[in-house]
N, C-alpha and C positions, 0 to 999 in steps of 0.2 A: 503492499500501499505507498509505504512511503517513496517509493521511486516513483510512482503516477504524480504525487504531490509536490516532490521536489521538481520533476521535471515541468509539470504545469506552471507554477508558481514561478521556475526560475525562467521560463520563456515571458509567461508576461510580463516579468521586472526587466528581463534584457528589452522587451518592447518600450516599455516605458521609458528606459533609459535611452532608448532610438531616438523617439520621438522629442525627448527634452533635446538632444543634441541637435536634431538635424529641422524641427519644427516647433520649439518651443513655445510659441506663439497660438500654435491650437490649443495646445495644453491649457495654457493660462485664458485663453478665451471661453476653453469649456467650463472651466471652476471658477476663474477670479470675476467680480461683479466690476473690476475695472482693469485693462489693461494698459501697461506703458511699455514701448520697446525695450526699455533699460532694462526689464525684468528679465531678457534672455539672457544675459551675461551670467548671472547665479545658476540658472539652469542650465545651461552651456558645460560651465564648470564642474556642475555636480553630476553630470548624467555619466560621466566614465565609471564613477564609484557606482552608480546605479546599475549600470551595466555589468560591472565586474560583481555587484552581490549577485545578479541572476545567474552568472557564470558559476559562481560558486555552489549555488544552489542546483543548478543542474549537473555539476560533476559531483555532488553529493550523493545523489540519487545512486551513483555506484556503490557506495559504501555500507559494508554490515551494520545492524545497529549495534551501537557501542557509546561511550562515554561523550566522544564527540559530536555524533551524529545526534544524541539525547540533547546535548548543550545549545547545537544549531538550530533544533527543532525549538527549544524553550526561546532562545533569542530571537528567533524569527516572530514567534505569538507575537513576545513581547513588541516589537519592532512595528507590528500589524496593528497593534492594538494602539501603540501612538501614533501611528500617521492616521490611523482612523479618528483617533479623539483629537488632532489638530485639524482637521476637517470638519469635525462637528463643532467645534470652536471658533473655526473661521467662519462658518457658515451663521453660527449666533451672534459673532461680532457682526454680521454683514458685509464681509469682504467675501465671502464666497459664494456663490449661486447654488440652488436647491440640488442640483446633480451631486454636487460634492457629498451628498447623503447618502446616494447610491454608492458610490464610490466608499463610503465609510462603510457602509453594510456588507460589500464584499468583502473591507478588508477584515471585518471581524469575522467573517465567517473562516479566513484564511486563517486567522490567528489561530481559531477554534479547530481548526483542522493541524494543524502545528502542534498545540496544547493538547489535543487528542493523540497524536503521535508520539509526545514527547510521555505522556502517560504511560501509553502504551509498550512504549520500547523499555520503561523501568521493570516490565514483566518478561523481558526478553534476556 
């Protein structure tokens, strides 16, 4: 089960990183209430780290359950909860469109999958 989760989430994270690199305006216009072209710089600078995270997740799918994979599951779960929380906070502050709530819901589901994998790997 962890192989599919790591491949799917890793592929999605790589995709988001590439969008931030080549078309950050489309990402911002989807979620932000206001778009300023200067917002592209931080997105483009952060994009390689997002792509790298996705590649780590994709590569981790081949690992057998163990201490590292468990910690990666827990870290990923906490990270996705954090990303969801920032989206909800941005929406409540009026700086994000309601579309961010859909993204936050998906991020919570991903976090729950990683939490489930973390708990499940404890039994292995």
